[in-house]
C-alpha positions, -999 to 999 in steps of 0.1 A, spaced: 0 0 -1 13 32 -10 15 61 18 0 96 14 30 122 6 35 137 40 41 176 38 72 188 50 78 223 61 103 240 48 115 269 71 122 300 55 157 315 63 148 346 87 155 380 72 175 401 95 157 432 79 128 418 105 143 426 134 147 464 123 108 470 116 101 446 146 120 473 167 102 500 152 67 487 152 61 502 186 49 540 188 73 547 220 103 535 199 96 556 172 90 585 195 128 577 211 142 578 175 123 613 167 136 626 204 172 616 193 168 630 160 183 666 175 210 646 193 224 626 219 202 622 253 205 605 286 178 579 296 166 600 323 157 631 300 139 606 277 116 593 307 98 622 315 90 629 282 77 598 273 59 597 309 65 558 313 86 543 339 124 536 337 123 501 329 102 503 297 123 532 285 156 508 293 140 481 277 128 502 244 165 519 241 180 484 244 158 469 217 167 500 194 204 497 204 207 460 197 191 458 161 220 490 156 195 522 152 210 534 184 243 536 200 252 545 234 281 558 255 284 558 294 296 590 316 298 582 351 264 568 360 248 578 329 241 562 298 236 585 266 219 573 237 222 586 200 213 576 166 236 551 150 224 556 116 207 583 100 190 557 75 167 552 99 150 587 94 148 580 58 131 548 66 106 567 88 97 591 60 94 565 35 65 550 64 51 581 62 46 586 28 30 553 23 3 559 52 1 593 38 -9 580 2 -30 552 18 -49 579 38 -56 599 4 -68 570 -14 -92 561 16 -103 598 14 -108 593 -22 -126 565 -18 -150 580 11 -158 612 -14 -163 589 -44 -192 570 -28 
């Protein structure tokens, strides 16, 4: 008797860009990137601006640093964060253009109805 062919799941290789998009999939992290557009800031400067606790800010900063969006330096007891690559702003601008185009198309459809 012939056996039914078993489906073999082939695991697709992970795309390393996924990590960058995943890190930017959180609006708080986007806020942090935007805050650092004008230059480096200490984590203690970011906390009151975001209005969330220190552990949450540290976690967000760590994620952004891990994927290469942020870099840091330690001075005394403070850790200062800065943008590691300006390309992140291009990525955010492209995302904004996509959202704007989608919104215009939706508005056009609503007006046409």
